[in-house]
N, C-alpha and C positions, 0 to 999 in steps of 0.2 A: 453659367448664364451668359448668353450672348449679349454684348454691349451694343444694343441697337439704339440709334439716335432717337431720343424720346420726342413724341409730339406734344409733350406738356411743357412748352416753353414758358407758359404763364406761371409755372410752379416756382420759378426762381425769383419772383417778385412778391413775396408775402407783405401784407400790410403790417402784420405783427407776428412775432414768433415767441413761444414760451414753452418751458418744460411742462409735461403733463403732470397731473396730480399723482399718478402712479409711477413708480420707478421705471426708467428706461422707456418712457413714452414722451412724445414730442407733439406739439401742435403748431399750426400756422394758419393765419386767417387771411383770406383774400376777398377783395371787393372788385366787382366787375368793372365799374367805371374807372377805378384806379388802374386796372390792367389795360383798359382801352386807351386812357390818356398816355400811358407809358409805352404803348405800342407792343405789348406782350400778348395780345390776343387779336383775332380777326375782327377789326372794328366794325365793318359793314355787317358781318354775320351777328355780332353781339348786339348791335343796335336793332337789327331786324328781330332778334329773339325778344328783346325788351319790348319793342312795339307790339309784337304779336301777343305778348303776355300782359300788356298794359302796365308794365312795371318801370320804375325809374332806375332801379339798380338791383343787384343781388349780392349776397355775401355768403361765404361758406368757410367752415373750419375743417382743415385736414388733420387727422391724427394717425400717427404711425409709431411703431416700436423699433427702437434702435439703441445699441449700447453706447453710442457716441452722438455728438451733435454735428450733423453734416452741415457744411456751408451751403448757402442758398443755391449756389451754382450746381450742386449735386442733387438738389431736390427733384428736378424733372426726371432724371434717371431713376431715382429712388421710388418715385410714385409710379413709374412705368414698369419697373422690374417687380411685378407682383402677380398673384393669381386672381386678383379681382378687387372690387371696391364694395364697401358697405355704406350705402347711402341712406342717411337718416333724415326723415321728413316729419317735422313737428306738426302739432295740431293747432286749434284755435287759440289765439292770443299767446302762442308760444314763439320760440325762436331756436336757433341752433344750440343754445346753451342748456336746454331743458333735459338733455340726455345724460347730463352729469358724467359719471365715470364709465358708462356703458361702452362707448366707443373705445376707450383705453383698455378696458377689460378684454374686448374682442380682439384687438390687434396684439395684445400680449399673449392671448391664447393661440393665435395663428399669425405669425409675423409675415406671412405671405399675403396678408390683407392690409389694405389702406382704408381707413374710415373717413367719410366726408359728411358733415352735418351742415345743412343748408337752410338759410332763411328763404321763405317763399310766401306767395299768396297774400301780400299786403302787410306782413308782419316782419319785425326786425328791421333790417336794412332794405328789405324787398318791398318798398312802398309802392302802392298803385299810383299811376299817373293822375288818376281821378280819385279824390278822397271819397267820392260816392261811386264806387265802381259798379258797372252792370252786374247783375247776379250771375250771368253766365261766364263772367271773368273770375269770380271768386268762389266757385263751387269745386267739389272734389275732382270732377273730370278735367276742368281747366287747370287745376293745380298739378295733376299728373302730366298734362300736356306740357306745362312749363318746365317741370323737372326733366322730361325727356328732351326738350329742346336744349336745356342747359347741359345735360349729359353729352349730347352731340357736339355742342359748342366746345366743351372741354376735351373732347376726343377721348372719353373714358372707355368707349367701346373698342374692341379689338380692331386695330388698324391694319390696312393692307401691308403685307410683308412681315407682320409680327408673327413669329413662330410660337409665341407663348399664348396659352389659353387664358381668357379673362372672364370672370363672372361678375355681373352687376347684381348685388344683393340689396334690394330695396326694403327698408324698414320704416314703417309708418305708424304713428300714434294718433288716435282720435280722428280728426279731419284728415291727417296724413295717411292713416290706415285706410280710411274710406277711399282716398285717391288711388290706392294701389289696385283696387278692383277695376279701374279704368285703363290700366296698362293692357295693351293688346299684344299677347305673346306671339301673334303671327308675324309681327315686325321684328322678331328676334330669332337668332339661330338657336338650334337645339342646345339647351343647357347654358344659354348666355345670361339668363336672368332668373332670380328667385325673388319671392315676395313674402314678407312677414308682417302681418297686420295686427297691431296691438290695440285692443279696444276700439275697433274701427267704428266711427260715428256715421255709418251708412244706414239711414233711417227710412229706406224705401217702403217698408211695410209696417213701420212703427208709428202709428197715428198719435200716440200720447207724446212721445219725444219730439215728433215733427211739430206738433202744436207748441210745445215748450220752446223749441229753438226759434220758431217763427214769431212767437209772442215776445220773447226776449229781444229779438232783432228789432221788432217794431217799437218796443219800449226804449231801446237805446237810441233809435232814430228820433223818437219824440224828444228825448233829452237833448239831442244834438240841435234840434230846431227851436226848442223852447227852454232856455236856460233856467227858467223858474223851477224846473224839475231837478236841477242839479243836487239839491239837498237830499232828494229821494234816492238819486243814484248813489250818493255817498253812503247811504244806509244799505242799499242793495248790493253794491259792488263786492264787499267782503264775502257775502254769501255766495255770489256767483263764482268768485275765485276759489273759495273753499270747496264748492261743488266740483269744479273742474279738477282741482288739485287734491281731492280727498285721498288721504293715505300717503301723500308725498312728503318729501323732505321740506324743511323751511326754505332751503335754497330755491327749490322749484316754485314754491308759493310766492317768494319774493320776485322771481323772474317773471312770473305771470302778472303779478301786480304792476310791476314796472312796465311791462309790455302793454298792458291794458291802458295805462295812463299815457303812454307815448304814441299809441295808435289812434288815428282820427276816429271819432265815434262812428262816423258814417261808414268807414271801412269795417269796423267791428260789427255794426248793425247788418251791413250787406252780407257779410260772411255767415253770420248766424242765420239770416233768412235763407240764404242759398242752401245751407245744409238742411233746413227745415222744409224747403219747397222742392228739393231735388226729386225728379221723377224719371231719371235716366236709367233704364234697365238694359242698355246696350253693353253688356258685360260678357266677355268671352269666358266660356265654361271650361277652362283649362287649369287644373288644380294640382298637377303633379309636383310643382315646385312652389306651392302657395300654402302658407300656414296662417292660422288665426289664433290669437290668445285673447280670452275673455275673462273678466273678473266677476265673481258671483255677487259682489256688492256694488257694482258700477251703476251709479244713479243717472249717468248721462247716456249710457248705451244699455238698453233693456236686454237682459239675457234671453228671455223667452222669445221676443220678437226677432232678435238676431239669430237665434238657433233656427227659428222657422224660416227666415230668409235664406240662411246657408243651406238648409235642407231643400228648399225650393230650387236653389241654384245647383243642387247635387254636389255640394262640397263633401268629400268623403269624411266620415266621422273621425277617422284617425288623423285628419289634418286640422282638427279643432281642439285646442287645449283650454279647458275651463279651470281656472285657479282660484284659490281663496284670496281675494283682493278687490280693490276698487279701481277707479278709472286710471289712476297712476300706479298700476300694479307692479311696475319695475323700479319705482323710486322708493327708497327706504326712509320712511318717516319715523318719528319717535314711537308711535303706537303700532307700527306695522313692520317692525324689524324682522320678526320671525317669518311672517308670510311673504312680504315683498322681497326680502333678500333671496329667498328660495325662488321666487318668480323670476327675478333677474338672472339667476344662474340657469334656470330652465330656458329662458329666452336666448341666452348665449349658446346653450347647448343646441337648441333648435336651429339657430341661425348658422352655426358652424356645420351642422348636419346637412342643411339645405345646400350650403356652399359645396360640400363634398359630393353630394348627389349630382349637382349641376356639373361639376368637373368630370364626374364619372360619365355623364351623358355626352359631354364633349369628346371624351377620349374614346368611348366605345360606340357612340351613335345610338344608344338605347338607354332607357331608364334603368336605374339601379334597382336590383331586386333585394332590397333590404327591409327587414321588418320595421314597421312604424314604431317610433318610440312614444 
């Protein structure tokens, strides 16, 4: 491996470092404003990105596999000397932590990958500048645009003079999965990106779930304006969290509950309404490196309407995997150990397969002729 000077100067200034939950894995957390203040990132470009996204800050966690704990000064080169990145994009009332051990499992399975889980779209540390954001700033297309600006800012794409191929593997759940449909592959080189949408809450032709999301958004907005309804919200909130986190671990449920409490109600309301009212069909029909995983018991993403939409978009049948599970089909809860543990393994297999297909395209200039699994 050639030791080329890394463009990831920001990597040597983590806000926090910790060992991963799995052996030989490591994590580091970064906050954009912290990097700006310390001069470890392009400040004008960073502030422009935040302004364009209507955000006050962003936070992300990097996960990698190593047999030793490298000093901070070596992290820029460690994050650069890889075959690509797995970028995890959470859903409604989520944050970077909801992925649990999935990033660690992936980097252990392929040490040439670096995983990055990011807060975005008004949740976690990525709060909106306006607590009541415009709907066009908190919808899935806007979320994808923010992620792409952030990827450019961190220089995760292959840089001029870099002889090593790099793949951006985008993984999205729920709202994050819906956002992946709005990445335009024409802006990427052949084999530069892959997408894996888990339970994507893209409700373009699902009138029932569209009405549910819009109604819930309006209800939360009413509570925000009229505090007299707070006792009602306290009764409804556990049901909402349980619906979102159905089948998940206790950890994920607690993470969503905390995030719901910490997020301004107006932001939560606007995000719900934006998902329910979205009518943007400007989606590139390029599916060779795009896969979808759906759960048969998902109460937030209707299986039949989603299959109809994917069919209308001419997504190949071999690119859609329907599994036994609910909205959090990759999180292993007490009652879903048998189903969801298998789903998580299948997701890892699919993501690694997509990555290898993308590398093959970069090396050969053509798609891999490999039977779909």
